[in-house]
Residue, then its C-alpha position, 0 to 999 in steps of 0.5 A: q525466497v521472495q518476501l513482502v512484509e507490510s506494516g503500519g496499519g492500525l485504527v485511526q479516526p476519520g481525517g487522520s493519517l497513517r504510513l504503510s510500509c512494504a519491506a521486500s527481501g529476495i527481490f529488488i524493487y527497483l526492477y519491478t512495479v510495486a503496487w498497493y491493493r486493498r480489500a474491504p469486507g464484502k468488496e473486491r480487491e482494489l488497486v490503490a496505487d503503484f510505483t513503476s520501475d522507472g519511477r512513475t506513480h499511479y493512483s485510483r480515483s478513490v485515493e488520488g490527492r490523499f495518498t502518496i506512494s514512494r520508495d526507498l531503494a536503500k531500504n528496498t521498501v515501498y511506502l503508502q502515506m495515507g491522509g484524509l482517511k475516510p471510513e470507506d478506506t477501511a480494508l486489509y492493505f496488501c503490497s504486491i509485485r506483478q501479482d506474483y508475490w504478495g504480502q500478508g497484509t496490514q489492517v487499516t480501520v478508520s473509525s471514530 
C-alpha cells in the first residue's frame, strides 16, 4: 500500500522559512517524479516543484529562487525547503507521485 505523509507545515512570519517533508512508503521515490502542489483558499491547485527520477528539478515561477526541492533516497523522502515566505504562499501543501498517489497535506500559513 502506497502512502505519502507530509509534515513540517506551520505558522511563520513573512520572510521566514520552513522545510516540508514527504515521506513515502510502499513505493520507491527514485523510480518516479515526485511533485509538491499547493492549494490556497479559493484558488486552483498549483504545481510548486518537482523532482524527476533522473534528478532534474523544476519550479513554478512564483517560487523559483525561494524554494528548493530535494530528496533523500535512504529515507525515501522528498523535501521542500521554503525561504523568503510571503503571505501569498499560504496554502495546503501536498506531495504526489504521478497524480496517482497523494498525501493528506500540510498547512502553511504565512502571516505576521
